[in-house]
N, C-alpha and C positions, 0 to 999 in steps of 0.2 A: 504494500500500500504506500503510495508515494504522491506527494504534491510537488510540482516543480515551480520554482519562483524565478522569474526573469527580472532582475533589477531594472528600474526605470531611471533614466538620467534626469533626476530632479534634485534640487537643493536639499530635499528632505531625505533622499536615499542614503541609507547607512551602508558602509562597507560590509562585505559578506560576513566576516567573522563577528562583527559587532551586531549585525542584524540577527544572526543565529543566537548570540548571547541574549539579546533583548527578547526574542520570541520564546526562548526556553525559560526565561525568568517570568514573563508576564502572560504567556500563552497567546492563543489566537481564537477570536470569535468567528463562527461560521454562520453566514446568513442562511445557508442551506446545509444543515448537518448531514443530510442523507446523500449529498453529492459524492459521486465516485465510490471508491472502495470503502468498506466500513472501517471506522476507527476502532481503537481497542479500549475496553472498559474492564477494570478489575484485573485479577490475575497476578502473576508474579512480577510483571513489569517488563519493559516500560508500559505503564498503564495510564488510561485516560488521555492518550496521545493520538496524534496522527503524524504520518511521515511527510516531511517537506524537504524539497531540494533548493538550496540557496547557493548560487554561484557554482553549481555542479557538485555541491556537498550535501548529502542527504542527512537530515536530522529529524529527531522526534520532538514534536511540539505539543504541549498540553492544550487540549480543547474541551475537556469535560470537567476541569477543576473549577473551584469557586473563583480563583484568581483569573483563570482564562475568561470567565464570563464577564469580568470587569476590564478585560484587556483593551487598550486603545487600538490594537490591530484587529482589523475585520477583513475576512475573505468574503467578497461579494458573491451574490448569486451568479453561477456560471452562465456564460453566454451560449449561443448556438454552437460555438466551436469547443465547448467544454471548459473554457478558461474563465477565470475570474480575477479581478484585481484585489490586491491587498491594500487596504487604506489604513492610514494612521491619522486620527483626528481630522478626517476629511481630505487628506492628501495621499495621492497614490504613491506607493513605495515599491510595488512589485506586481507581477502578473502570475497567477496561480493556475495550474492545471491539475484536475482530479482524475487520475488514471482509473482504469477498470480494475476490479479485484484480480488477484493471481488466478491463472487458469486451473492450477491444481486444487483450488478451493471448491471447484464444481465436482470433484470426484469423491468417491467414498470406498470404504473397504467392502469386501464380500459380505461381511455381516452388517453392513449398513451404517457404519460410522463415518461421517463426513471427515475428509482429510483436514479441514480447518479446525476440527476439535482435537487433532493429534499434534499438529504443528502449525505455526503461523509465520507469515513473512514479516520481518522487521527491517526497517530502513529500505534500502533499494534491492539488496540481493542476499539477505541473511535469513536462513530458516531457523526458527527458534521453537523450543519445546520445553515444557516442564514435565519431566518424566513422571514424577509423583506429585500430584496436586494436593498434597497435605503435608503437615509438619507436626512433629511431636510437641511443638510449643504453641501452635496456632490457636488451639481451643482454649487456652488459658491466657487472658489478657495480662495476668501477672508475670507471664513468661514470654509472651509473643513479642516479636518486633513490632513496635507501635505504628510503623509505616506500611506493614505488610497487608496485602489483599489477596493472598494466594487462594483463599477459599471462595472468593466472590464469583469468579468465572465458573467454578465448579457448581456452586449453588444455583447460578443462573442457567446452567445447562449448556454453556459455551465450550466446555471441554469435558474430558473424562478423567477419572481418578488416576488411573495407571496406564501408561502407554507401553506396549510390549516392544521388544526389540524388532520383531517382525513388522509391526505397524510402522515403526519409525523408519525402518529401511524402505518400506513400500512408499511412504510419503516423501521421503528424501529423494528417492530416485525420480519420482514424478516432478518434484519441484525443480530439480536440476534440468530435466529434459524439457519441461513445459515453460519454465519461468527463468531459467538461467541463474539459479541460485549458486553462489560462489563458496559459501561456508555456512557452518551450522553451529548453533549454541544449544547446549543441553544443560539445563539447570534442574534442580530438584528440591522439594521440601526435605528437611532433615528427617530421615526415618528412624534414626537411633542415635545413641550417644557414643558409638564405637567407630565404625567406618564412616558414619555421617553421610552416606549416600554414594560412597566410592564404588561399592559393588554394583549398585544400579547403573552407574555411569559406565562401568566396564561392560556390562551385559548389553547396554543400549548402543554404545559405540561399536561393539563387534557386530551388532545387527545392522547398523547403517553401513559400515564398511564392507559388509558382505553383499550389500545391494548396490552400492555406488561409491565411487572414489570421491569423497567430499571431506575437506578439512573440518575438524570438529574441535570446539572448545567445550570442555566439561567444567561445571561449576558446582562446588560443594564447600562445606566447612572443612577445616583441616581434619583429616582422619586421625585416629589415635595411633596409627602405625605408619611410619614413613614408607614402608614397603608398598603401600597402596599407590604411591606415585609411579613406580615402575610398572605395576600392574595396569594402571589406567593408560599409561603410555603404550604399553604392549598391546592393549585391547583396541587401540586405534584413536585415542584422544591425542590431538596434536598440541593443544595449549590448555592451560589450566587456570581457572579463576577461583580464588578464595577471597571472599569479599569482607572487608573490615566494616564498611559503611560508616562507622564513627571511629575516631582515632585516639580519644582520650578516655581513661577509665570512667570518669564521672558521667560523660555523655553516653558511653556504651551501657552503663548500668541503668540509666534513666530511659533510654530509647529502646534498648533491646536486652531486657534483663535476663532472659534465658540464654541467648547467644553469648552474652558477656561472661557466662560461666566458662567459656573457652578463653583463657587469658591471652593478652597481647603477646606474651612471651612464647606461647605455643604457635601463634600465627607466624612470628618471626622465625622460629626454628623450622616450621613447615615451609615457609617461603624459601629458605636457604636450601632445604632438602629437595624441594620441587624444581628449583632452577637447575640444580645439578643433573636432573633427569631431562627436563624439557628444554633447557637452554635459556640463555640471557634474552629477556624480552618476551619470552613465550609463557611466562607466568604473570598474572595480573590481579589487581584487586579493585573493587568498586569503592569509592569514597563519596558519601553524600554530603555536599557542602550546604550549610544552612541549618543544621540540626543543633548547633550549639558549640561545636569545635571552632576555635579561633582560626583566622587565616594563617597565623604563624604556626599553629599546631599542625594544620594540614600540610603546609609547605615543608615543615621539618620532617614529618612522617613520610612525605613523598620523596624527599631527598634520601632518607634512610632506605626506603624501598628501592629507589633507583640504584643506589650503591649495591644492593643485593642482586640486581638484575631483574627486578619486578616492575612492571608498568603500572603506575598509579592512575587509574581511570577516574578522574575527579569530575563529578557531575552535580548540577544543581538539584537539590531536593525538590521533588514535586509532590505536594500533598494529594493523596488519593481519597476520593469520596468514600465514606463508610468506614474509614479507619480512625483510630484515636487521634491521629495527627492531621485529620482532614482540614482543620482550620489553622494549622501551623503555616506561617507565611513562607513562601519560597524566597531564596536570596535574590536581591536585586542584581541588575546587570553589572553595575559598577563593582559590587562585591566580587562577582565571578570574574570579571576582567582582571582585577587586581590580584586575584588568587591564581588564575590559570596561567598568566604569562610567565611568572617565575618558574612554574613547574614545567612549562613547555621549554623554557631556556635550559633547565636542568636536564631534561630528556635529550635535548640536542647536544649538550656538552658530553653526555654519556654515550652518545651514538645510538640512542634508542628512538624508535619512531613507530607510530601506529601502523604505518604501511608495511613494516617488517614483520608484524605479527601474523601468524599463519591463519588464525581463525579467532572469532569471538568479539566481545563488546568493544575492546580497545581498537581492533581493526576496523570494525563498523564505524565507530566514532559518533553514532547518531544521537546519543544522549548528552553530548557535551560539545562545546566549541574548542576543546583542547587540541584536537588534531589540526584544526584550521590555524591555530596559533603556532603549532610546530612548524608550519610551512613559511612563516615570516622570516 
């Protein structure tokens, strides 16, 4: 699902990376929410978003959040050619096209499960799936991550609880053949407090690689045994994501009380062990800016991660409707610009770039303007 923006040469037009940062912070209103391919609501993320291409760079923009409903940016009703203008306070700043939904969405398995309930298109060319649409912490608000909506799409019937390796391989092959998908992201709710989803990732990656040659990123919490990193790699996982989300103990304990039981020290040890298996720049972590960590804390953590060979994918926090943090404000664009540029500079100094990642969120780059700042 993708929207293409062609910047218009007016005095109000913002350079591409700045426009990306603005839209990701304040969101986009749609005069016709049903135009083009469906946007995403709920789920494991990116949620309440729609894909947008700015200056050739595809990003995910909030459209269903409370902040987006107040956004000064509006995508007008599409014309006969399927394109619409983006307006900011009455001034045209871009032209938007709403493409058709991916062709593989029209297919289903032999037992009648739509492919779109097994995996979804993210950004321009990324296939994404949540293997297990539940988590040992989600049912308890005292333990769950306060931003998480993993159960929403399941409750709404937009996905299924458990995707089998065979289903994933079938859908991945179709997405490659019909829609030109270039890489795949596999995440999972945490099923237990031991391997933390690594076994599920191994089985699922093997199923996909048996059907189609597609680079895969696996995402899970650090497993209890470093041997899982080699097992995941040998099963067909090309890159690994272990997501911190927050970087200081106080914010971790407040925002994700259950996940914070895995200490930062374990993450650091796991990052080092994983880089030894997957290679420099092929291990990444998601960091959500705007949850309470200071810019200095995020920059310091990012520098530590980069020194380990880990790509810190820093994204603006987007509040998801129906979660305890649905009214928590997103960080403003100035905050994100001042935060991301030093991190992009550190990545460049270390010889690390999103374009060198084989698969995953960092390679896609759609949830942050970080990769566009790398290119400066």
